[in-house]
C-alpha positions as CSV (number, residue, x, y, z in Angstrom):
1,M,9.5,32.6,-8.4
2,S,8.3,30.1,-5.8
3,L,8.1,26.4,-5.6
4,Y,4.8,24.8,-4.5
5,K,3.4,21.3,-3.9
6,K,0.7,20.1,-6.2
7,D,-2.1,21.6,-3.9
8,K,-1.0,25.2,-4.8
9,T,-1.1,26.1,-1.1
10,T,2.1,24.6,0.4
11,M,5.1,26.6,-0.5
12,V,8.4,24.6,-0.6
13,A,10.9,27.3,-1.3
14,K,11.5,30.7,-2.9
15,L,13.5,30.1,-6.0
16,K,14.2,33.7,-7.0
17,N,13.4,37.2,-5.9
18,I,14.9,40.6,-6.1
19,D,17.6,40.3,-3.4
20,K,18.3,36.6,-3.1
21,G,17.4,33.3,-4.7
22,H,19.3,30.5,-6.3
23,A,17.6,30.1,-9.7
24,Y,19.5,31.2,-12.7
25,N,19.5,30.8,-16.5
26,I,15.8,31.6,-16.3
27,I,14.1,31.4,-19.7
28,L,10.5,32.2,-20.2
29,N,9.1,31.2,-23.6
30,L,5.8,32.9,-24.3
31,K,3.8,31.2,-27.1
32,Y,0.6,32.2,-28.7
33,F,-2.0,29.5,-28.9
34,Y,0.3,27.1,-27.0
35,L,1.4,26.6,-23.4
36,N,4.1,28.9,-22.2
37,E,7.4,27.3,-21.0
38,L,9.7,28.2,-18.1
39,N,13.2,26.8,-17.9
40,F,15.6,27.4,-15.1
41,D,18.7,25.9,-13.3
42,L,19.4,25.4,-9.6
43,P,22.9,24.6,-8.2
44,I,23.1,21.4,-6.1
45,Y,25.7,23.0,-3.8
46,I,25.9,26.6,-2.6
47,D,28.4,28.6,-0.5
48,L,27.0,29.3,2.9
49,N,29.4,31.1,5.2
50,H,32.4,29.9,3.1
51,T,31.3,26.3,3.4
52,L,30.1,24.3,0.4
53,T,26.6,23.1,1.4
54,R,23.9,21.1,-0.5
55,L,21.0,23.4,-1.4
56,P,18.5,22.7,1.4
57,Y,15.4,22.3,-0.9
58,I,17.1,20.7,-3.9
59,D,15.8,17.2,-3.0
60,S,12.3,18.5,-2.2
61,I,11.7,19.4,-5.9
62,R,9.6,16.7,-7.4
63,Y,8.1,15.9,-10.8
64,K,4.8,17.7,-11.3
65,Y,5.4,20.3,-8.5
66,L,4.4,23.8,-9.4
67,V,6.3,27.0,-9.9
68,K,4.5,30.2,-9.3
69,L,5.8,33.1,-11.4
70,V,4.7,36.7,-10.7
71,L,5.4,39.3,-13.3
72,G,3.9,42.7,-12.3
73,S,0.2,42.0,-11.8
74,T,0.2,38.7,-13.7
75,T,0.6,35.4,-11.9
76,E,1.3,32.2,-13.9
77,W,1.7,28.6,-12.7
78,Y,4.1,26.2,-14.4
79,I,4.4,22.4,-13.9
80,I,7.8,20.9,-13.4
81,D,7.8,18.3,-16.2
82,K,11.4,17.5,-17.0
83,P,13.8,17.7,-14.0
84,Y,17.4,16.5,-14.8
85,E,20.9,16.8,-13.4
86,K,23.8,18.3,-15.3
87,M,27.5,18.8,-14.8
88,D,29.3,21.7,-16.3
89,G,33.0,21.8,-15.5
90,D,33.2,22.2,-11.8
91,K,29.5,22.8,-11.1
92,D,26.7,20.3,-10.6
93,Y,23.2,21.6,-11.0
94,R,19.7,20.6,-11.8
95,S,17.8,21.9,-14.8
96,F,14.0,22.1,-14.8
97,Q,11.4,22.6,-17.6
């Protein structure tokens, strides 16, 4: 999963890949005859070298930015439509639809 600006050519960040990435709670809803939906969460703060640091690209994610999802030989693009912040116990994160 990668985050792109609206032009589909400027990559902002890698959200998730095999060995690293910060996206979690990734839910892909495949719907027949409707648009597919992708939901995921990103932490606002991460541990870098034992120091709590703000995720470098968290403020770069904007409404209507694109998420590129590659599954095998299939590539799909999703539009960030509903970004919002959440707080769960001791964690702050942003959720995206």
